[in-house]
N, C-alpha and C positions, 0 to 999 in steps of 0.2 A: 936374047934368050930363046931357045927353041922350045917346041911344044913338049918334048919328052922330058927335058930337065925341069920344066915348069910343073909337070904332073908329079915328078918325084919330090920336089920341094914342098908342094902344097898337100899332097896326099901320101901318107906313109905306105899305104897299100896299093901302090900304083900298078903292080903286076897282077893283083887279084881283082876279081870282079867286084863291083860296088855292093852287091847284095851280100857278099861274104861277111862283112863286119856286122851287118844287121842280123844275120842268122846267128853269128857268134854271140852277140849280146842277148838275143832271145834265149839261147841255150844256157847262158850263165844265169839268167833270171829263173829259168825253169829248175836249174840245179840248186840254186840258193833258196828258192821259194819258201814255203811254209815248213816249220819243223815237222818231222815225221812221227815223233812220239812225244808223249807228255814229259817235259823236263821237270825235275824237282825244283820247286821255288824255295830259294834260301834267302833269309833276311839276316841282317846284321844290325844289332842295336849297340850304339856307343853311348855310354852314360857320361855326359860332360858335367862337371860341377858348375852350378850356376854361380857366377860371380856378380856381385853387386857393383855397378859402376859408381865409383866415388870420384867426383870431379875434384881435382887438387888446386885449381885456380892459379897455376904457375904463370901462365901468360898474362893474366890480369895483374898479378902481383909484380911481375917483371915490368909491365907498363907503368904501374904506380911507382915502382922504384926508380925507373929511369926518367920519367917525365913529371911526376907529381909526388914528390917525396916529402910531404908535410910532416914535420916532427918524426921523420924516419918510419912512419906508419907503413909505407910501401915496402921498405926493407924488412921490417918485422913480419909483414904479411908474406913476403917472399920466403923468409926462413920457415914459417909455418907451412907454406905450400910444399917446400922441399921435404919437410918432416912428414907431411901427409903422403907424398909420393913414396917415400922410403917405407912407411908403414904399409902402404898398399902392396909394394913389391914383396915384403916379408909375408904378407897374408893376414895382417892384423887389420881387418876391415873396421872394427870399432874405433881403434886408435886413428886410422886414416880419416874416418868421418869426423872425429873430434878436432883433429888438426885442420882439416879442410873447412870446418865450420868457423873456427877461429880466424883462419886466413880470409874467408869470405867477409866476416864481420869487419876485420881490419881494412880490407879493400874498400868496403862500402864507406867506412868512416873517412878514409883517405880521399876517396872520390868526392864526398860531400864537402870536406874541408877545402879541397882544392878548387871546387866549383865556386864556393863562397869567396875564397881568396882571389880567384880570377875576376869575379864580378866586382868585388871590393876594389881591386886594382884598377879596373876600368873606370869605376865611379870616381876614385881619387884622381886618376889621370884627367878625366873630363873636368872635374872641379878645378884642378890645378891649372889646366889649360885655359879655362874661362877666367880665372883670377889673373893670370899672366896677360891674357889678351886685354882684359879690362885695364890693367895697370899700364900697358903699352899705349893703349888708345888714350888714356888720361894724360900721359906724358906728351903724346902728339898734340893734344888740344892745348896743353900748357905752352908748348913750343910755338904754336901758331899764334898765340896771344902776344908774343914779343914783337 
């Protein structure tokens, strides 16, 4: 690659002097500079209606429905969550809050019952395993006696 093609590829202003671009930039800054006269300041105010955020607990209800559905509390909570979301979409904030409160209460009860059931199942499993282990070890002692 020769010197002239290198300067053409690297510098778009190869035929012009190097200080030409610098002077052009300074001229643009001088032209754009500060505004020449006072411009009227206009403001725009947009009034947005304040919406109260109502949590509908759909995700929590869905989790309780799929994984911990004790006495269908999770499914009932899911139904109330959907009703709350529908009321919120219509604009009925009071109805949405009422359904959301019911869904939250049902979700809490479903969670409490399922935690108790899980703990109870673990305790029963441990007790049952201990009884089986004791019965097997007793049989092994009886077989050794023969």
